[in-house]
Every structure is written in C-alpha cells, then in structure tokens.
Phi, psi and omega in degrees: 000134180283166186290134175290142178283119181277124178239081188256116179287151177252124180257120181252122180251126178247148180242135175290132183298334181291341182271354181251129177277143178294137180290144179290157177303324180293322178292319178298322178293322179294322179290336181269314187251349182093158175218159181281136178233151177219140179213144174249126178261135173250106187268123179230160175275185185293347178260004179086009180274129180303142180254114180272149175060034169275141180272126180247121176247125183234139176237126182261133181267119177212158188286346187252334183218093182289350181254028178283094184239162181217138178238125182220164173240143178285150180271192184296340178262008181076016185264146178206124180256139185226138175230156178179176180255129183217150173264357182196312190206172168223156177236132179243148175233132184238129181223153171195143178302134181090005180226155173276140183297140174245137178214128182208156170270155169235125184263117170283319180281129177231119185302133177085001180243146174271084193257023176227133175219131177052041176076013179235139173291140180243144002288147180278124176056055171288157176257120180247127176281133180232133181266127173249102188289129182282150172282120183259282184214071179294138187234159170292139179221167172270099182250125187217142174263113178273125179213087192206156171292146169285128189302326183214142182265137176083358181228137180299136174240129183281143176234130181263111183290330181286316178283327182080041182200164175294150178285148178308141015268012185265346182193198184264002180294154183244322183243124183280082178298315179241141174252113186254123180236125178243131179226139181209143172227118180245117183262327181193168175306128182065014173234103186200168174218125175220156184210136175239122179246125177244111182241174177245145179281338178259123184294345178275348181272174177168191186228153170234126180271134181221166177259138181290148168275079191290347177284347182247153174287345172253101194270349185254177170286166182282323184231146174289139178297162180278336181210181181097013183277135182229155176212141007266175166257123183243120176249138184205156175211116178240132178209154170256187179297330186254333191223151167269116183271333182204134179211122175217106185235160168252102189267189182299332183271001187244163170204163178245137166259136181236155170234127183231161175055042183284133177232134180251155171273184184293344179263003179086012177272143179288124177250347179200137177192157175244137184237155178184195183211156175237116178277131174288161008274153165266115182256145176205154182176183183275142173261169181298335180266018175069017173254146180285149176233155180229151175220130173192166179242130177235156181229123182242123174287123185282349184269124182302130174068012176267121184270004179293126178234028175270103189274140172261104183300339179280355182229058177282127181279354177264120182284335178233080188283352181139184186291331178235154183298146174262098191239016176267139179287000000 
C-alpha cells in the first residue's frame, strides 16, 4: 500500500495578553532555576484497592540536574511520597508483577497561577490517586493491522473480521461484519472533503466509542459492555484554504468496542455474538491512484459470546498481523 497523504490541520490558539497575569519573580526564578516539589501517590488497582510494594520511579525535570531521580516502594496503604527539584514537572512510572505499567507526568507549574512559595511548588505534598491496572485474564485474540486500499469509492465494501480480508469479489472474506464506505472530493491543495463510514451489516451489531487509559500499557476496559452499541461510525474532514468546516475523527486517544454477528432468541436475549475492539487512530486518505485507503488495528475475541477483550500479545491467532507487530494488550 502506498503512503496515505497526510492532511493535518494546524490549530493556532492565541491568548489576549490582558487575560494573563504576570508571573511573580519567585515563579520566574522557579522556572529558570527550579524549585523543590513534593507529592504523595496513592496507588490503587482498578477496583480501588491499595497496591502494596509497587515500585515507583520518578524523574524531576530541572535545568541543573537532568538525572534527579527517585526510587520508592508503596507501603501497605499504597502510599509513596516523592521529593525533588523541578522547573516544571516530574514523571513517574509504577510497576509491579501481575500489573500493567502506569506512567504519567505531574505538573508543578500551572499556567496563570502563583504556584511557588518560599522555594516550594504549591500545593506542597498533595495526595494523588493513581490506578495500576491488574492483569486479569489476557486471552489469545485475532489481532490484525489493516493497511489497505478501499476496493471501491462511494460504495460500501464488506470486511470480514474473522478472515481478515475484504468480502468477495474484493478478497477472501465471507461475512461482511463491517461495511466500509470511503468518499472524497479534492478541489485543490488543502481544499477537500472526505468521509469514512463504518457500518454493520447486521442491525443488531454496532460500536461504542471510548477514550483510552493512556497512562496505562493496557488502555482499554477489560470487558465489552452488554449494551449501548450503535452504527454507523462516521469520520469526516471538510476544509477550505482558510478554515476547517467539519471534523470528526477517531484519534490516537480513542478506541471502539464492537459487537458483531449478534443473534437473539425469541425473547430478544442475545444467544450469540462476537466482541472486540479497534484501537485508534483510524486513518484514511487518498492514494496516488485516487483510491481511498484505511489504516486501523482491530482485536477479535474468537470465543462466541465472550466479552473479554484483554489481549495477550504473545498469543496472536493471526499469523500475518501486518507490517509491524501488534503488541498492545
């Protein structure tokens, strides 16, 4: 597949100078020379239970000592206090066997606030709750990176998630789990309109859009929800030379949970369904041959009616998952 043409708008935000308070001399000195900061982390699992003996590694950013680091262990209450000198922030990483790694920044400096007193960042020693998601039951899944032209523009093309290919006559797929439609009109450089619609062929199927837990190496929920699925998902970008008129994307911070091949009994209860997830971003754009292309990663639980979507990257059921490994849980 040839390279997709990236059409990324630039958003410029300006602030009126009258809305910004002048920084105090002490704050300016802290931003230049650093100030001492202290924070207490309360590490809990996804159920809110304190995690004891988790290793906390913290690095403080300062202009004089880039290697100001701290290593601590959480106590029986999941608490760990850290101090260091920083000109703006620190980043902590928390690990423990049986848990997914958590990593996040903590900002001492907050724009527009007088957040330094007597050489200390304020508030001094706040307690922040941090979630360390436990490893529950990772399973083998069909995980695949789709990076392909859409077979036809302006008309739905079926994609079989189990086979991992377009439905005939465009590929070896048999059941159109997703109907992918790409439409584009390009009038001039940076003047275009394009749209990607992902629908389901079964009216009982659908998608739920969610935000990733980007602080964890396991970014999704553990199980697919029982209801709330909708179809279609419509992504679009319309712009003129000067303005973005319409924008709806599934970005790096987003993902979709899907339910496919849903079958109900006579009482309306689900007796069979397939569950999985699509990690953002979903990318799409024009190719050199004027056909639309799509890129995304999906994970399909192979067990009927099992809502578990915690993937074990060491047990991918797809032998050819794409050009690069699919290694996120």
